[in-house]
N, C-alpha and C positions, 0 to 999 in steps of 0.2 A: 521563873516558874515554868514548868513543862506545859506545852500546849496540850489541851484535852480535846480530842476529836470523837464525836459521836457518829458511828456508822450505823445507819438503819439497814439491817442485813436480811439474810435469808436467800441470797443468791451466791453463785460461784464468784462473781465479781466482788461482792462484799467480803467474802472469805480471803480472797487474794489481796484485796486492799488492806484489810486488817493486818495481814502478815507483813505487807510492805511497810506500813506505817509503824508497826511495833518494832521493826528491825532498825528504825532510825533512832539514834540516841536522843533522849529527852522528849519523845512523843508518847503521850498516853492515849490509848484507844479503848473505847467502850463500844462493843457491838450490841445492838438491841435487836432481839428476835421477837416475833409476834407470838411464838409458842404453838404454832399450828402443826409443826412437824415433830413427831414424837422423839426422833433420834437425829438431831442435827449433827453435822460433822464438826470436828474439832476446830476451834477458833483461837487465833492469837489474841492476846490482850484480855481485857475484862469483858464479861458477857452479862447482860440483863435480859430477862425474859418476861414478856407480858406487855399490855398496852400502857399508854400514858394517861388515858382519860381525856382524849381529845386534844386540840391544839393548846388550850389553856393549861392543861396538865403537863403537856410536853414543855411548854415555855417555862413553867415553874421548875421542872426537872433540869432544864438547861441552866437556869440561874443557880439552883441549889448545888449543882455538881460542877459549876464553873467551866462549862463547855465553851470552847473557843471557836469551834466550827462544826457544822453538821454536814454529813455526806449521806444523801438518800440513795442507797444502792439496792432498793427493794425491787421486786418484780415489776416489769413494765405495766402490768395490769393492776398494781396496788394503788389505785387512784386515790382512795381515801387517805391513806397514810402520806402520800405525796402532797396532797392538799394541806393536810394537818401540819406536816413538817414545814412547809413554806410559811404558813401563818405563824407557827410557833417560833421559828427562827427570826422572823421579822419582829415579832412582839418582844423577843428577848434581846434583840440587837445583835444577833449572832450570824455571821456569814454562812451561807448554805450553798451546796452544789448538788446537782442531780446527776448520777451516773447511770446511763442507759446504754446497754449493748445495742448496736444497730439492728434494725428489723430485717426480716428476710425480704428478698426481692425475687419475683418470678423470672424464670429464664425460658429459653426456647423449649417448647414441648410441654410446659406446665399448663395445667387446666385449673387455674385458680378462680375462685369466686369470692369476692370480698364481702364482708358483713360488718356492720357497725356494732353488733351486739350478739350475744348468744341467742336471744329471741329471734333476731333476723336470720341467724344461721339456721335455726330450726325451721323457719318458713321455706328455706331453699332446699332442704334435704329431700322431701318426697319426689321432686322431679329429677334429682341427681343420682339416687341409688336407694337400695333397700337394706344393705348391710354396712353399718357405719362404724368406723374406728373413731372414737371420741377421745381426744387427748387435750382436753381443756381444763384438767385439774379436777379435784374432788368436789369443788363447789359449783353451783350453777346448773346441776343436772335437771332441776325443775323446769328449765326452759324447754327440755326435750321430752318431759314426762307424758305429754299428751300424744306422742307419736307412736301409738300402739301398733301400727302396721309395719314399723321398722324394727330391725334387730340391731342392738348396739353392743359393741365391745368397748368398754370404758377402761382406759389405762390411766393409772395415777399412782403417785408414791404412797399415799395414805388411802384407806378405805373411803369411798365417796359417801356423801351424805344424801339421804332421801329428801324429797321424792325423786324417783328415777323412772325411766321408761319401763314398762312391764316386761319387755324382752331384753334383758341386759345381762351380759357377762362382764365380770370385773377381773382385770389383770393388774396386779400390784407389781410395779417395776420402777426402777430409777435409772435414768440415762447415765452415761451416754450409750446410744444404740448405734450399731453399724448398719450399713446399707444391706448387707446380706441378711442380718437379723430381721430388719424391717420388711424386706421383700418376702421372706419366709412367713412372717406373721400375717401379712396381708393375704398371701395365698392360702395359708392354713385356715384362716377364718373367713375366706371368700369375701373379703371386704371389697365394696365397689364405690365407696366414698369416704373421705377423711374430713374430720372437723378439728381444727387446731387454732390456738391463739397465736398471734404474731409475737412470740416470745423472743425470737432472735437467738443467736448463739449456735454452737455446734453440737451440744449434747443431745438435742432432740431433732436436729435438722435432717437426719438420714431418712426419715419417713417421707420427706418431700421428694428426695431423689428416687426413692422406691416407688412412690406414686407416679412420678414422671415416667419411669421405666415401664410401668404396667399400664400407663394411659388412664390413670384414675383421676377423677375430679377431687379438688381439695377446697373446702370452705375455710377461708382464713379470716378470723375475727381481728379487725383492726384495733390498734392500741388506743386507749383513751388519750385525749389531749392533755398536755401539761397545763397546770394552772396559769392564768394570765400573768405575764411578767417573768415566768420561770423558763429557763432554757436548760438543756442537758448537754453533757459532754459524753463522748462515746467510749472512752477508755481511761485507764488508770493515769496515763500521762496527763490527760486533761484535768483530772481531779487534782493531781499534785501541783499542776500549774496554777489552778484556782486557789489552792491552799498556800501557794508561795513556797512550796517545798522543793519542787523540781526533782531532778535525779541526783542521788549522792555522787 
């Protein structure tokens, strides 16, 4: 019987992994998407959209669809689905692996300020600047809604959800972005501080180099910890090794 791999997706890594696995003879792949992005990119293999109904619902789905392995390739900040997937895989007796791209690391000239949450990031902003580029996604803007004295430029793929700060401009855009583009954007909007999550990857990293070149502070929200007993691999090779597939 062909092995059936469930990929919890929504990231570039998940898309590339689905393509890699479906290209292997005898491997069946289903990618699960939360449905938060209106127009997701094309995916190889089968696709399901929507939640599972918590860890119990996911465990039931794994059993009913004869899943042989789970790969959690969700966003590094998708803490709830990561916790649910770990519990569901254990309950269903299915091996699971977490794929997480490496986080960003500051270099010479960077002015980074770490924050454990969006709320903590909001407390840092008034002493760092007054015109903020906020690149933390469309959710969670409520943490900044009380900062009426600051001006926010919010960039996200989908329209952000209220409540939002009273002085907010919205830029709808999807990476990757170049350093030239990011430097021009920061200058055009007179940005003097950036807030970002430590998503890692290259698609949105150019803003960090642009901030360095302009001497701007960056508030970096740290990733949530993985559930107890769960470890991550940083790349596709690690996933294939855990699944016992290796390179063809």
